[in-house]
Each structure stands twice: as C-alpha cells, then as structure tokens.
C-alpha positions as CSV (number, residue, x, y, z in Angstrom):
1,X,16.6,-12.1,-1.7
2,X,14.1,-9.7,-3.3
3,X,14.8,-6.0,-3.7
4,X,12.7,-2.9,-4.1
5,X,13.5,-0.7,-7.1
6,X,12.7,3.0,-6.7
7,X,11.5,4.8,-9.8
8,X,9.7,7.9,-11.1
9,X,7.7,8.2,-14.3
10,X,5.7,11.3,-15.2
11,X,3.1,9.2,-17.0
12,X,2.6,6.9,-14.1
13,X,2.2,9.8,-11.7
14,X,-0.3,11.4,-14.1
15,X,-2.2,8.2,-14.3
16,X,-2.5,8.0,-10.5
17,X,-3.7,11.6,-10.3
18,X,-6.2,11.0,-13.1
19,X,-7.5,7.9,-11.2
20,X,-7.7,10.0,-8.0
21,X,-9.8,12.7,-9.7
22,X,-12.0,10.3,-11.6
23,X,-12.2,7.5,-9.1
24,X,-11.4,4.7,-11.4
25,X,-9.9,2.3,-8.9
26,X,-10.8,1.1,-5.4
27,X,-9.3,3.4,-2.7
28,X,-9.3,3.7,1.0
29,X,-9.4,7.4,2.0
30,X,-9.7,10.4,-0.3
31,X,-6.8,11.7,-2.3
32,X,-6.0,15.4,-1.9
33,X,-5.5,16.8,-5.3
34,X,-5.1,20.4,-6.3
35,X,-8.3,22.2,-7.4
36,X,-6.5,23.4,-10.5
37,X,-5.7,19.8,-11.7
38,X,-9.1,18.6,-10.7
39,X,-10.8,21.3,-12.8
40,X,-8.5,20.5,-15.7
41,X,-9.1,16.8,-15.9
42,X,-12.4,15.9,-14.3
43,X,-14.5,13.6,-16.5
44,X,-11.8,13.6,-19.2
45,X,-10.1,10.7,-20.8
46,X,-6.7,9.6,-19.6
47,X,-5.0,10.3,-22.9
48,X,-6.1,14.0,-23.0
49,X,-5.4,14.4,-19.2
50,X,-1.8,13.3,-19.1
51,X,-0.3,16.3,-21.0
52,X,-2.4,18.7,-18.9
53,X,-1.2,17.1,-15.6
54,X,2.4,17.2,-16.8
55,X,2.1,20.9,-17.7
56,X,0.6,21.9,-14.3
57,X,3.1,19.8,-12.4
58,X,6.2,20.8,-14.4
59,X,7.6,23.0,-11.6
60,X,7.7,20.1,-9.2
61,X,9.0,17.7,-11.8
62,X,11.9,20.1,-12.6
63,X,12.6,21.0,-8.9
64,X,14.9,18.1,-8.1
65,X,12.8,17.2,-5.1
66,X,11.7,13.9,-6.5
67,X,15.3,12.8,-7.2
68,X,16.4,13.8,-3.7
69,X,13.4,12.0,-2.2
70,X,14.2,8.8,-4.1
71,X,17.8,8.9,-3.0
72,X,16.9,9.3,0.7
73,X,14.1,6.8,0.6
74,X,16.3,4.2,-1.1
75,X,19.1,4.6,1.4
76,X,16.7,4.3,4.3
77,X,15.0,1.2,2.9
78,X,18.2,-0.6,1.9
79,X,19.3,-0.7,5.5
80,X,16.4,-2.9,6.5
81,X,15.4,-4.6,3.2
82,X,17.0,-8.0,3.8
83,X,15.7,-8.3,7.3
84,X,12.2,-7.1,6.3
85,X,11.8,-9.8,3.6
86,X,13.3,-12.4,6.0
87,X,10.6,-11.6,8.6
88,X,7.8,-11.7,6.0
89,X,9.0,-15.2,5.0
90,X,9.4,-16.3,8.6
91,X,6.0,-15.1,9.7
92,X,4.0,-16.5,6.7
93,X,6.2,-19.5,5.9
94,X,6.2,-18.5,2.3
95,X,8.9,-17.0,0.1
96,X,8.4,-13.5,-1.2
97,X,8.1,-13.8,-5.0
98,X,10.8,-11.6,-6.5
99,X,11.6,-8.0,-7.0
100,X,9.1,-5.1,-6.8
101,X,9.1,-1.6,-8.2
102,X,8.2,1.4,-6.1
103,X,7.0,4.4,-8.1
104,X,7.0,7.8,-6.5
105,X,3.8,9.8,-6.9
106,X,3.1,13.5,-6.1
107,X,-0.3,12.9,-4.4
108,X,-1.0,11.2,-1.1
109,X,-2.7,8.1,-2.5
110,X,-0.6,5.1,-3.2
111,X,-2.1,2.3,-5.3
112,X,-0.4,-1.0,-6.0
113,X,-0.6,-3.7,-8.7
114,X,0.2,-7.2,-7.5
115,X,0.2,-8.8,-10.9
116,X,2.7,-6.2,-12.4
117,X,4.5,-6.2,-9.0
118,X,4.6,-2.4,-8.3
119,X,3.3,0.0,-5.8
120,X,3.5,3.8,-5.2
121,X,4.9,5.9,-2.4
122,X,4.1,9.5,-1.9
123,X,6.4,12.5,-2.2
124,X,4.2,14.1,0.4
125,X,5.2,11.6,3.1
126,X,8.0,12.1,5.5
127,X,10.7,9.4,5.5
128,X,9.4,7.3,8.5
129,X,5.9,7.3,7.0
130,X,7.4,6.4,3.5
131,X,9.3,3.5,4.9
132,X,6.2,2.2,6.6
133,X,4.2,2.6,3.4
134,X,6.7,0.4,1.6
135,X,6.2,-2.4,4.2
136,X,2.5,-1.8,4.0
137,X,2.3,-2.3,0.2
138,X,4.7,-5.3,0.3
139,X,2.4,-7.1,2.7
140,X,-0.4,-6.5,0.3
141,X,1.5,-7.9,-2.6
142,X,2.5,-11.0,-0.6
143,X,-1.1,-11.5,0.5
144,X,-2.2,-11.4,-3.1
145,X,0.5,-13.9,-4.2
146,X,-0.6,-16.6,-1.8
147,X,-3.9,-15.9,-0.1
148,X,-6.3,-13.5,-1.8
149,X,-7.8,-15.8,-4.4
150,X,-8.6,-18.6,-2.0
151,X,-10.0,-16.3,0.7
152,X,-12.1,-14.4,-1.8
153,X,-13.9,-17.7,-2.6
154,X,-14.8,-18.0,1.0
155,X,-15.9,-14.5,2.1
156,X,-16.1,-12.5,-1.1
157,X,-14.1,-9.7,-2.7
158,X,-15.0,-6.8,-0.4
159,X,-14.3,-8.7,2.9
160,X,-11.0,-10.1,1.4
161,X,-9.9,-6.6,0.6
162,X,-10.8,-5.5,4.2
163,X,-8.8,-8.4,5.6
164,X,-5.9,-7.6,3.4
165,X,-5.9,-4.0,4.6
166,X,-6.3,-4.8,8.3
167,X,-3.5,-7.3,8.3
168,X,-0.9,-4.5,8.0
169,X,-1.4,-3.9,11.7
170,X,1.2,-6.7,12.0
171,X,3.8,-4.2,11.0
172,X,3.3,-2.5,14.3
173,X,3.9,-5.8,16.1
174,X,6.6,-7.7,14.2
175,X,8.5,-4.9,12.3
176,X,8.3,-1.9,14.6
177,X,12.1,-1.9,15.3
178,X,12.8,-1.8,11.5
179,X,10.2,0.7,10.3
180,X,10.3,3.2,13.2
181,X,7.0,4.8,11.9
182,X,3.5,3.5,12.7
183,X,1.0,1.8,10.4
184,X,-2.2,3.7,11.2
185,X,-4.7,1.8,9.0
186,X,-8.2,3.1,8.4
187,X,-11.0,3.7,10.8
188,X,-13.3,1.3,9.1
189,X,-10.9,-1.5,9.9
190,X,-10.2,-0.5,13.5
191,X,-12.1,-3.3,15.2
192,X,-10.7,-6.0,12.8
193,X,-7.2,-4.7,13.4
194,X,-7.8,-5.0,17.2
195,X,-9.0,-8.5,16.8
196,X,-5.9,-9.4,14.8
197,X,-3.6,-7.9,17.5
198,X,-5.5,-9.9,20.2
199,X,-5.3,-13.2,18.3
200,X,-1.7,-12.8,17.2
201,X,-0.5,-12.2,20.7
202,X,-2.2,-15.5,21.7
203,X,-0.6,-17.5,18.9
204,X,1.9,-16.3,16.3
205,X,0.7,-18.6,13.5
206,X,-0.2,-16.7,10.4
207,X,-2.4,-19.5,8.8
208,X,-4.4,-19.9,11.9
209,X,-4.8,-16.1,12.2
210,X,-6.3,-16.0,8.7
211,X,-8.7,-18.8,9.6
212,X,-9.9,-17.0,12.7
213,X,-10.4,-13.8,10.7
214,X,-12.3,-15.6,8.0
215,X,-14.6,-17.1,10.7
216,X,-15.2,-13.7,12.2
217,X,-15.9,-12.1,8.9
218,X,-18.3,-14.8,7.9
219,X,-20.3,-14.6,11.1
220,X,-20.6,-10.8,11.5
221,X,-20.3,-7.5,9.8
222,X,-19.5,-5.7,13.1
223,X,-15.8,-5.7,12.3
224,X,-16.2,-3.7,9.0
225,X,-18.1,-0.5,9.4
226,X,-18.8,1.0,6.0
C-alpha cells in the first residue's frame, strides 16, 4: 500500500514562495505572501531570491513550529492512510502508483508535481483542512497518472485542469468520514462540481462520470466561469 512521506526543505519552500510572487506556475486562487518578501524578490531570479527568502523566514524556520506541525499531521494522516488509498482504488478501479512526498510550505498555496510525485501542504492550515488538502492533492496525482493525457486530447489542457480540480468534490461524498474537513473547491468550478455530485449520486461509476463531464465540457462553457 502506498504511503505519504512528510518533509520540509527550506529550498523547496523558498521556490514555492518565489513562484507565488512571480506567478511562474498555474494556480487557482491568489497566494498571500508578506509584502516584505514580495518587495525583496519580485521580478528577481530564483537563485538570488532563495537566500533572501531564507533570511526573512529564519525566525519561523527556527521556531520548531514546522517540526511540530509535521508530527501532528503525520499522526493524523497515518490513521486513515490505508483506507484512503483503498477507497481511491475501489472508486476508480485503478491502483495508486506508489509513494508520494508531502512538503510543508509556509504560504497558503500548495502546488503539486505528478511526475516527481510530490505535493505541498500549508503550515497555515489547521489540521482538518491539512488532512483534506492531502486527499485533494492525491486525487490530482491519481488523475494525472491515468486520465489527464487522454482527456486533454479530447477537451484541451484548460478544461482538463478544470475537470481535475472539480473532481475533488468526491472527497465530500466518499471520504467525508475519513477526512472530517470539507473540500471547498473554487468558485469558478462550482457548477461543474454540482454536476459531478448530481451524476455521481445517480451512478457511482467513475469512468462513466468522466465521460459525462467530457460531454458537458465539450458542449458548453457554462460550467467553467473564468
């Protein structure tokens, strides 16, 4: 059974902050980053920004909060880990492809990398929200492993990302007893999430659900309000 490894690296946190300030990767929502850091690294190269981010964040890095957070989050996740992965595999009919790393970040934006098999969780989240965020990112990685490339050929990159993001509403239906917290999603995906809930309740077949979503996304843009 796969496991989630919980880690913290200053360099990776600094990279995420730099990305958030300079908008180098696709994001839903806006990261909240201190004006001091923003002023120090805006429009600067990553290599020159990392030492400055580390210097500004040194207090929090030395506080012990990150280590305590990792310990609490790991204990909370380990209680449900096996059942979570079992349900993903039952719902989709596909095995989850190996272990994943969860890197803690000090800002409220949590990217992921399906190829390198890691994602981020925020120190700013409370524990219930953090546990939900783990489930959220694991669903993303599983979607990339088996579905993203094929669906992208049918409906394009943007709509495939929107579908990938909206599908996390299933956490509120099939994992709510494990996660306790609630997957809120984003306003621009609200109608697509409602459609997914409606169709899932009619028939709990993941492949057919994807087919229905693809048809809807092909026919109309009403479900994705940019």
